[in-house]
C-alpha positions in Angstrom: -41.1 -60.3 -54.6 -40.3 -62.4 -57.9 -37.2 -64.6 -57.7 -34.1 -62.7 -59.2 -35.3 -59.4 -58.5 -33.5 -57.4 -55.8 -34.6 -54.1 -54.0 -32.7 -51.1 -54.8 -33.0 -47.5 -53.4 -35.9 -46.7 -51.0 -37.3 -43.1 -50.5 -38.9 -42.6 -47.3 -40.6 -39.5 -48.5 -39.9 -38.0 -45.2 -40.8 -34.1 -46.2 -44.3 -35.1 -47.2 -44.9 -37.6 -44.8 -43.9 -35.5 -41.7 -46.1 -32.5 -42.9 -49.2 -34.8 -43.2 -48.4 -36.3 -39.9 -47.9 -33.0 -38.2 -44.3 -33.9 -37.2 -42.3 -31.5 -39.4 -42.0 -29.5 -36.4 -39.2 -32.0 -35.5 -37.6 -31.6 -38.9 -37.9 -33.5 -42.2 -34.7 -35.2 -42.3 -36.1 -38.3 -40.9 -39.2 -40.3 -40.9 -41.5 -39.2 -37.9 -44.9 -40.5 -38.3 -48.1 -40.8 -35.9 -50.0 -44.2 -35.5 -53.2 -44.8 -37.1 -52.3 -42.4 -40.2 -51.3 -43.5 -43.6 -48.0 -42.8 -45.0 -46.1 -43.4 -48.4 -42.7 -44.2 -49.5 -41.0 -45.2 -52.9 -39.0 -48.3 -53.4 -36.9 -49.0 -56.7 -36.0 -52.4 -58.1 -32.2 -52.3 -59.4 -33.4 -54.0 -62.9 -36.7 -52.8 -63.6 -39.8 -50.8 -63.1 -42.6 -51.8 -60.7 -45.3 -54.0 -62.4 -48.6 -53.9 -60.8 -49.7 -57.3 -62.2 -46.8 -59.2 -60.6 -45.4 -56.9 -57.7 -47.5 -56.5 -54.3 -46.3 -55.0 -51.0 -48.0 -56.3 -47.9 -47.7 -54.5 -44.6 -48.6 -55.6 -41.1 -49.6 -52.4 -39.4 -51.4 -51.5 -36.0 -53.8 -49.1 -37.0 -55.6 -48.8 -33.5 -54.7 -45.5 -31.9 -55.4 -45.2 -27.9 -54.5 -41.6 -27.7 -56.7 -40.4 -30.6 -58.7 -37.2 -30.0 -61.8 -36.4 -32.4 -61.6 -32.7 -31.9 -59.0 -30.8 -34.3 -58.9 -28.0 -32.0 -58.3 -30.2 -28.9 -55.5 -32.0 -30.9 -53.8 -28.8 -31.8 -54.1 -27.6 -28.0 -53.0 -30.6 -26.5 -50.4 -32.1 -28.9 -49.2 -29.5 -30.9 -49.2 -26.2 -28.8 -46.0 -25.4 -27.2 -47.2 -22.4 -25.2 -48.7 -23.2 -22.1 -50.2 -21.4 -19.0 -49.6 -22.1 -15.1 -52.0 -21.4 -12.7 -50.9 -20.6 -9.5 -51.7 -18.4 -6.2 -54.4 -19.0 -3.9 -58.2 -19.6 -4.6 -59.2 -16.1 -4.1 -56.4 -14.6 -6.0 -55.5 -16.9 -9.2 -52.4 -16.0 -11.1 -51.1 -17.1 -14.3 -47.6 -17.4 -15.9 -46.5 -18.6 -19.3 -44.4 -21.8 -19.5 -42.6 -23.0 -22.8 -43.4 -26.6 -23.3 -41.1 -27.0 -26.2 -41.8 -30.3 -27.6 -40.5 -29.5 -30.8 -37.3 -28.1 -30.0 -34.1 -29.7 -31.4 -33.2 -32.8 -29.5 -36.2 -33.0 -27.5 -37.5 -36.2 -29.2 -34.5 -37.8 -28.5 -34.3 -37.1 -25.0 -37.6 -38.2 -24.6 -37.0 -41.5 -26.1 -33.7 -41.5 -23.9 -36.2 -41.2 -21.0 -38.0 -44.3 -22.1 -34.7 -46.2 -22.2 -33.8 -45.1 -18.9 -37.1 -46.1 -17.4 -36.9 -49.7 -18.9 -35.9 -51.0 -15.5 -39.7 -49.9 -14.4 -40.6 -52.9 -16.6 -39.0 -56.1 -15.4 -35.6 -54.5 -15.5 -35.5 -55.4 -19.1 -36.1 -53.3 -22.4 -35.4 -56.1 -25.0 -38.9 -56.2 -25.4 -40.4 -53.0 -26.7 -43.9 -54.0 -26.9 -45.0 -51.9 -23.8 -44.2 -48.9 -25.5 -47.3 -49.2 -27.8 -49.5 -48.9 -24.4 -49.8 -45.4 -23.4 -50.8 -46.5 -19.8 -47.2 -47.9 -19.2 -45.5 -45.1 -21.3 -47.2 -42.5 -19.0 -46.1 -44.7 -15.9 -42.4 -44.9 -16.9 -42.6 -41.1 -17.5 -44.3 -40.2 -14.5 -41.7 -42.3 -12.3 -38.7 -40.8 -14.2 -39.6 -36.9 -13.9 -39.1 -36.6 -10.2 -35.7 -37.6 -9.7 -34.4 -35.0 -7.1 -35.4 -31.9 -5.4 -32.6 -30.7 -3.4 -33.5 -26.9 -3.3 -30.2 -25.8 -1.6 -27.9 -27.3 -4.5 -29.4 -26.0 -7.9 -31.8 -23.5 -9.4 -34.5 -21.8 -7.5 -37.7 -23.6 -8.6 -40.0 -20.7 -9.9 -36.9 -19.3 -11.9 -37.4 -21.9 -14.7 -39.5 -20.6 -17.6 -40.0 -24.0 -19.7 -39.2 -27.6 -20.1 -36.4 -27.3 -22.7 -33.5 -26.0 -20.3 -34.7 -28.7 -17.8 -34.7 -31.7 -20.2 -31.5 -30.5 -21.7 -29.6 -30.2 -18.5 -30.7 -33.5 -17.7 -29.7 -35.2 -21.0 -26.3 -33.3 -21.2 -25.6 -34.1 -17.6 -25.5 -37.9 -18.1 -29.2 -38.1 -16.9 -28.1 -36.9 -13.6 -31.2 -35.2 -11.5 -31.9 -31.6 -12.3 -32.0 -29.4 -9.3 -34.6 -28.0 -8.4 -38.1 -28.5 -9.3 -41.6 -27.9 -7.7 -45.2 -29.5 -8.6 -45.9 -26.9 -11.5 -42.3 -27.5 -13.2 -42.7 -31.2 -12.6 -46.1 -31.6 -14.3 -45.1 -29.1 -17.3 -42.0 -31.1 -18.0 -44.2 -34.3 -17.9 -46.7 -32.4 -20.3 -43.7 -31.8 -22.7 -42.7 -35.4 -22.9 -46.1 -36.8 -23.3 -47.1 -34.2 -25.9 -43.6 -34.9 -27.9 -44.5 -38.7 -27.8 -48.1 -38.0 -29.3 -50.0 -38.3 -26.2 -52.5 -35.4 -25.6 -51.9 -34.0 -22.3 -52.6 -30.8 -20.0 -51.6 -29.5 -16.7 -54.3 -29.1 -14.0 -54.1 -26.8 -11.0 -55.7 -27.7 -7.7 -56.6 -25.0 -5.0 -56.6 -26.1 -1.4 -54.9 -29.4 -1.7 -54.5 -31.7 1.4 -51.6 -33.6 2.3 -52.0 -35.7 5.3 -49.9 -38.6 6.6 -52.3 -39.9 9.1 -56.2 -39.6 8.1 -56.1 -39.1 4.2 -59.9 -37.9 4.6 -59.1 -35.2 7.0 -56.3 -32.2 7.0 -55.8 -30.4 10.4 -54.1 -27.1 10.9 -53.1 -26.0 14.3 -52.7 -22.3 15.6 -51.6 -21.0 18.7 -53.5 -17.9 20.5 -51.7 -15.2 18.7 -53.0 -16.9 15.6 -49.7 -18.1 14.6 -50.1 -21.2 12.1 -48.0 -24.3 13.7 -45.8 -26.3 11.8 -48.0 -29.9 12.2 -47.9 -33.3 10.4 -50.5 -32.2 7.9 -50.0 -29.3 5.3 -52.9 -27.6 3.2 -51.1 -26.7 -0.1 -52.3 -23.5 -1.3 -52.3 -25.2 -5.0 -50.8 -28.0 -6.5 -50.4 -29.0 -10.2 -50.5 -32.4 -11.9 -50.7 -33.7 -15.5 -53.8 -35.2 -17.3 -53.2 -37.2 -20.5 -55.9 -38.5 -22.9 -56.0 -42.2 -23.7 -58.2 -45.2 -24.1 -57.3 -47.6 -21.3 -57.1 -51.3 -22.3 -56.7 -52.3 -19.0 -59.8 -51.2 -18.4 -61.6 -52.2 -21.3 -62.2 -48.6 -22.5 -63.1 -48.4 -26.2 -62.9 -44.5 -26.3 -60.2 -41.9 -25.1 -60.7 -40.0 -21.7 -58.5 -38.1 -19.5 -56.3 -39.9 -17.1 -54.8 -38.3 -13.9 -50.8 -38.4 -13.6 -49.2 -36.7 -10.8 -45.2 -36.8 -11.1 -44.8 -34.9 -7.5 -43.7 -37.5 -5.0 -46.1 -37.0 -2.0 -46.2 -38.5 1.5 -48.9 -41.2 1.6 -48.3 -42.6 5.2 -46.2 -45.3 3.8 -43.4 -43.2 2.2 -43.6 -40.9 -0.8 -45.1 -42.1 -4.0 -46.2 -40.6 -7.6 -49.6 -41.2 -8.6 -51.3 -42.6 -11.7 -52.6 -43.0 -14.4 -56.0 -42.7 -12.6 -59.3 -42.5 -14.7 -60.7 -38.9 -13.8 -64.2 -40.2 -14.1 -63.4 -43.0 -11.5 -62.3 -40.5 -9.2 -65.7 -38.5 -9.3 -67.7 -41.7 -9.1 -65.7 -43.4 -6.3 -64.8 -46.4 -8.3 -61.5 -46.7 -6.6 -60.8 -50.4 -7.1 -60.7 -49.8 -11.0 -57.3 -48.0 -10.9 -53.8 -47.0 -9.9 -53.7 -44.9 -6.7 -57.2 -43.8 -7.3 -57.7 -43.8 -3.4 -55.0 -41.1 -3.2 -56.6 -39.0 -5.9 -60.2 -39.2 -4.3 -59.0 -38.1 -0.7 -57.1 -35.2 -2.4 -60.6 -33.6 -3.7 -62.7 -34.8 -0.8 -60.8 -34.2 2.5 -62.4 -32.3 5.2 -60.7 -29.2 6.9 -60.4 -29.1 10.4 -58.7 -26.1 12.5 -57.5 -26.4 16.0 -56.4 -23.7 18.8 -53.5 -25.2 20.7 -53.2 -23.6 24.3 -50.3 -23.7 26.7 -51.4 -26.7 28.3 -51.5 -28.7 25.3 -55.2 -28.8 25.1 -56.7 -28.5 21.7 -60.0 -26.8 21.0 -61.7 -26.5 17.7 -62.6 -22.9 16.7 -65.3 -21.2 15.1 -64.4 -20.5 11.4 -65.9 -20.7 7.8 -62.9 -22.7 5.9 -62.6 -22.8 2.2 -63.2 -26.8 1.4 -60.5 -28.9 -0.2 -60.7 -29.6 -3.7 -63.2 -27.1 -4.6 -61.4 -25.3 -7.4 -59.5 -27.4 -10.1 -58.6 -25.4 -13.5 -56.5 -26.0 -16.7 -55.9 -23.7 -19.7 -58.8 -23.3 -21.9 -58.6 -24.7 -25.5 -57.3 -21.7 -28.0 -57.3 -19.3 -24.9 -55.2 -18.1 -22.3 -58.0 -18.1 -19.9 -58.9 -20.9 -17.4 -61.4 -23.5 -17.8 -63.0 -24.8 -14.6 -62.9 -28.6 -14.5 -64.0 -29.3 -11.0 -67.2 -31.1 -12.1 -64.8 -33.6 -13.9 -63.6 -34.7 -10.3 -66.5 -34.5 -8.1 -70.1 -33.7 -7.8 -71.5 -30.2 -6.5 -72.9 -31.1 -3.3 -76.4 -29.9 -4.1 -76.4 -32.0 -7.0 -75.3 -35.2 -5.3 -77.6 -38.2 -5.4 -78.2 -40.8 -2.6 -76.2 -43.2 -5.0 -73.3 -41.1 -4.9 -73.3 -40.6 -1.2 -73.5 -44.4 -0.9 -70.3 -44.3 -3.2 -68.6 -41.9 -0.9 -69.3 -44.0 2.1 -67.8 -46.9 0.3 -64.7 -45.1 -0.7 -64.1 -43.7 2.7 -64.1 -47.5 4.2 -61.5 -48.7 1.7 -59.5 -45.4 2.3 -59.5 -45.3 6.2 -59.3 -48.4 8.1 -61.1 -47.0 11.0 -64.4 -46.7 8.9 -64.2 -50.5 8.0 -67.7 -52.2 8.3 -69.2 -48.9 9.5 -72.3 -47.5 8.0 -72.6 -44.8 5.7 -74.6 -42.6 8.2 -72.0 -43.5 10.8 -69.1 -42.3 8.6 -71.1 -39.1 7.7 -71.7 -38.3 11.4 -68.0 -39.2 12.2 -66.8 -36.7 9.5 -69.3 -33.9 10.2 -68.1 -34.0 14.0 -64.6 -33.5 12.9 -65.5 -30.3 10.9 -65.3 -26.8 12.4 -68.7 -25.1 13.6 -69.4 -22.1 11.4 -68.9 -18.5 12.8 -72.6 -17.8 12.4 -73.2 -20.5 15.0 -71.5 -18.4 17.6 -73.6 -15.3 16.7 -70.6 -13.3 14.8 -69.8 -13.1 11.2 -66.3 -12.2 10.3 -64.3 -11.6 7.2 -61.2 -10.2 6.1 -61.7 -8.1 2.9 -58.8 -6.5 0.4 -58.7 -2.9 0.3 -56.0 -3.0 -2.6 -54.4 -5.5 -4.6 -50.9 -5.0 -3.3 -48.0 -5.4 -5.5 -44.6 -6.8 -4.0 -43.1 -3.6 -2.6 -46.7 -2.0 -1.6 -48.3 -1.8 1.5 -51.1 -4.5 2.3 -54.4 -2.8 3.1 -57.3 -4.8 4.5 -60.8 -4.2 5.9 -61.7 -6.6 8.9 -65.5 -6.6 8.8 -67.5 -7.8 11.9 -71.2 -8.4 12.4 -73.1 -9.1 15.5 -76.0 -11.5 14.7 -77.7 -11.3 18.1 -79.7 -8.8 20.1 -77.2 -8.4 22.8 -74.0 -6.5 22.7 -70.7 -8.5 22.6 -67.2 -7.7 24.1 -64.3 -9.6 22.7 -60.7 -9.5 22.8 -58.7 -10.6 19.5 -55.2 -11.4 18.7 -54.1 -10.4 15.3 -50.9 -11.7 13.5 -49.5 -12.1 10.0 -46.8 -14.7 8.9 -45.3 -15.9 5.5 -46.7 -19.2 4.2 -45.4 -21.4 1.4 -47.5 -22.4 -1.5 -47.0 -26.1 0.1 -48.5 -25.1 3.4 -45.4 -24.6 5.5 -45.7 -21.8 8.0 -42.5 -19.5 8.2 -41.9 -16.5 10.0 -44.4 -14.7 12.0 -43.5 -10.8 11.4 -46.5 -9.0 12.7 -48.5 -9.3 16.0 -51.4 -7.1 17.4 -54.2 -7.5 19.9 -57.4 -5.2 20.3 -60.6 -5.2 22.0 -64.0 -5.3 19.8 -67.1 -3.9 21.2 -70.5 -4.7 18.9 -73.8 -3.7 19.9 -76.9 -5.3 18.9 -77.0 -6.3 15.3 -74.1 -3.9 14.6 -71.8 -3.8 11.6 -68.4 -2.8 12.0 -65.2 -2.3 9.6 -61.8 -2.0 11.1 -58.9 -1.1 8.8 -55.7 -2.9 9.0 -52.4 -2.2 7.4 -49.4 -4.2 6.8 -46.4 -2.0 5.6 -43.7 -3.4 3.1 -41.2 -2.7 6.0 -42.7 -5.2 8.1 -43.2 -8.0 5.7 -40.3 -6.9 3.2 -37.3 -8.5 5.1 -39.2 -11.9 5.5 -41.2 -12.6 2.3 -38.4 -13.7 -0.5 -39.7 -16.4 -3.0 -42.7 -16.9 -0.7 -45.2 -14.1 -1.7 -48.0 -15.6 0.3 -49.0 -13.9 3.6 -51.7 -15.3 6.0 -53.4 -12.8 8.2 -55.6 -14.3 11.2 -57.7 -12.7 13.7 -58.4 -15.2 16.7 -60.5 -14.4 19.9 -59.0 -14.9 23.3 -59.6 -18.1 24.5 -60.6 -16.8 28.0 -63.7 -14.9 26.4 -65.4 -18.1 26.0 -66.0 -19.4 22.4 -63.0 -19.3 20.2 -63.5 -17.3 16.9 -61.0 -17.3 14.1 -60.9 -15.5 10.6 -58.1 -15.9 8.3 -57.2 -14.9 4.8 -54.3 -15.7 2.5 -53.0 -12.6 0.7 -50.8 -13.1 -2.5 -48.5 -10.2 -3.4 -48.3 -9.9 -7.3 -44.9 -9.7 -8.5 -44.2 -6.8 -10.5 -44.6 -7.1 -14.3 -41.9 -6.7 -16.9 -42.8 -4.9 -20.1 -42.0 -6.7 -23.2 -43.4 -5.1 -26.4 -42.9 -6.7 -29.6 -40.0 -4.6 -30.3 -38.1 -6.7 -27.9 -37.4 -3.6 -25.5 -37.9 -4.7 -22.2 -38.4 -2.2 -19.3 -38.6 -2.6 -15.5 -39.0 -0.3 -12.4 -37.7 -1.1 -9.1 -41.0 -0.9 -6.9 -39.4 -1.5 -3.5 -38.0 0.9 -1.1 -34.6 -0.5 -1.2 -32.0 -1.4 -3.8 -32.4 -4.6 -5.8 -29.0 -6.4 -6.0 -27.5 -8.9 -8.4 -30.3 -8.3 -11.0 -30.3 -10.7 -13.9 -32.4 -10.5 -16.9 -33.3 -14.0 -18.7 -34.9 -14.0 -22.1 -36.1 -17.0 -23.9 -38.6 -18.3 -26.4 -39.5 -21.3 -28.5 -38.7 -20.3 -32.1 -36.8 -17.1 -31.1 -33.9 -18.0 -29.0 -31.8 -21.4 -29.5 -30.9 -21.0 -25.8 -31.9 -18.5 -23.1 -30.2 -15.1 -23.2 -28.7 -13.7 -19.7 -28.3 -10.1 -19.0 -26.5 -8.7 -16.1 -28.1 -5.4 -15.0 -26.1 -5.1 -11.6 -28.1 -3.0 -9.0 -31.3 -1.2 -9.4 -32.0 1.8 -7.1 -35.3 2.2 -5.3 -37.7 3.4 -8.3 -35.1 3.2 -10.8 -35.9 2.3 -14.2 -34.3 -0.1 -16.5 -34.5 -0.4 -20.4 -32.9 -3.0 -22.6 -33.2 -3.3 -26.3 -32.3 -6.9 -27.4 -31.6 -8.0 -31.0 -32.2 -11.5 -31.9 -32.8 -13.6 -35.0 -36.0 -16.1 -34.9 -35.2 -19.4 -36.3 -38.9 -20.6 -37.1 -41.8 -19.2 -38.8 -45.4 -18.7 -36.9 -46.6 -17.4 -33.7 -44.2 -17.4 -30.7 -43.9 -16.0 -27.3 -40.9 -14.0 -26.0 -40.6 -14.6 -22.1 -38.6 -12.4 -19.8 -37.7 -13.3 -16.1 -35.8 -11.1 -13.6 -34.2 -12.3 -10.6 -32.3 -10.3 -7.8 -31.3 -10.8 -4.1 -34.9 -10.4 -2.9 -36.8 -12.7 -5.2 -35.9 -15.3 -8.0 -38.7 -14.5 -10.4 -40.5 -11.5 -11.9 -42.1 -12.4 -15.2 -43.2 -10.6 -18.4 -44.2 -11.7 -21.7 -45.2 -10.7 -25.3 -46.5 -12.3 -28.3 -44.2 -12.5 -31.6 -45.3 -13.4 -35.1 -42.6 -14.4 -37.6 -43.4 -14.1 -41.1 -41.6 -15.0 -44.5 -39.7 -11.8 -45.6 -41.8 -10.2 -48.5 
């Protein structure tokens, strides 16, 4: 600037820049821009106009954007979309429920920046140098370790009653950054997804079905049953599903020139050396077995490549490996499809299909197993394969009997459970077998709870005979035990005294009754239980529709009683939104329903 000149007013042109940079959702009263994209502003001199022949403005700007996505539809889904879907349930019955990320809601950006401030101690205890904030790897590590502060279930909100990230982040911020109670893997991954999207890092929530959690052998998961078929509480847990986060970035530490998905798991899990969060881990390195490249790669590899082993524990403490056909771990990983509410199967990004695996891939698997399990050090790949194969359960067909439990209905909470137990004799001689049957409650994280039903029966199968035996579990039997854990495990196991031990099991997910939420904001619900629902509370929320959740006390609903509510509210943002309703009572904490709402300018 020439001598004697002084700069006057500077207009940052916030409304225009925010619109161009897709940050106007935060508001246009301050400058919020994205890296690698041009912006303009106006500067005025106090005593004359700008002169192109004399005046120059020189900026030093970093234009490299390690989180850039080339696909516009993907940018809209993974950065701008505030409405998500969480996939839960069991591998044979996948359910979905909506989740409000709400990354553009009032105050959320400031809360996310506060998370970075609080996480500064993660970087050598000082935040004087903010240079790490331009590296998405370090930002993701800070966010990953800041999210799971506390999980004290008994002292806070029930984990499945949360509908979105905004109330959780607001409670954390307004509570002087004290832990928010209570979360589970789905809410932890979703809150992290909100923070990362708010900070401009493309992110999504991934669900893995049949997720192993072992403290001893990370490559093997053991489940133990007694002679009645009851699942005993052991050291290992087979989670029915587990959610984590993926974020898109080019890793400078791995010399990546293009962005790719990186796995981040904010749920603290037992690793044999205490609890730890995982990531960022390059998803492709998990599939290729390149575990030395990355943070916690061995943890993520074992979680999608573990072997399942089932044991029968007898009174003399002897354990017998039974014949069964288990669903393998890590065989179904899904996430929300771009521009759709259906899921996309991304299992192939984490592991090769067995029939497509090459000899090179098997060699890399052996190398991975050596690094993960100290017992396999210096062992050949053939030895490791034999060792792992010996751990597996023999198939039911090897015993000459095939069995499976097939659902006869799709039960909703409050309805009886109907199954067909199908047995097939594969041999030319008759078989006489005694079976014990049972049903018990299982949490999504694999913790066995109450065994509420037991029975025993003798089965005679003629040569090559196929038989179907109907089974019924009534609401009166499971109702007093189910609560929020709506997974029932049904097991049929043969008596060990008859020789070979055969077992078949089925995880049954009871669907929650759905709320009906038409676009007129009339919400209806009918009590499907054979008893009164007490302390009924309806919660309504929606980004762009409600500034804060609305709570309605419904009191007690008698059996088969219909409740209908008409709600008036004033939307505060134009566009496509989703009204989400939740009903809780003394029997369960969550019953979900949702409806789309288009908010347009009045004509």
